[in-house]
C-alpha angles and dihedrals in degrees: 000000000000088000092058092045092050091049090050092049094047093046093049093048091050092047093049091049095047112084091199090063109086100174142359132229120200117202139158130238130262095009096308125109099191134310089204141268124329101258090211088066093062093083109099089220091059098039113111134161124001123009122223098240097054092045091053090048088052090053092048094048095047112131088218125066113265118203124193116215102204117199126162107350134358100185133160110330089008091061090045089056089051090049089056091056120092093230135019130203119185134195112241090249095049121118128202134194151123102251096164089091088070089068095042100266127122121219101268105189097074094274087131088062101038097046097058091047089055104040104015131260101278096052092040093050090052092051094043097048101041103037089222116165111230124207122239094255091057091044089055092050090050093048094245091124128032097215141008120212134189097205135040107354095187092053090048090050091049090049090052091046090053091050095051 
């Protein structure tokens, strides 16, 4: 939602400006990272506030390491947010994908560029064109996530952020 995007943008700008902040962890609420953008917000007439693409670019260009703590689903725009992060940790039960193609939409926040850079063109093409959700173990094999954990994903992401 525009509220979440604005909060991400504001938080990242504050973190980058604060010398006491050494790294950032992005996580969802109630065991869910993000099941994607609110499709109702795609209408230009309804769009307000921050846009997904520029917020992800802000994440990617952060001078401080940004770690995604993926629990539940990272789908569509949620996966694109994770792709903008410098590191990604996923819970063993997490699933990731770009399902918007199943309703005729292409990932619009540069996920089609970031995903192939991360996991290679063949695997990225399969994910982009089918909308298939992949489990955390497969994401680890592909290089989409840096680590898979069975316990507290947020704590593991904070630990990694502190290390880097």
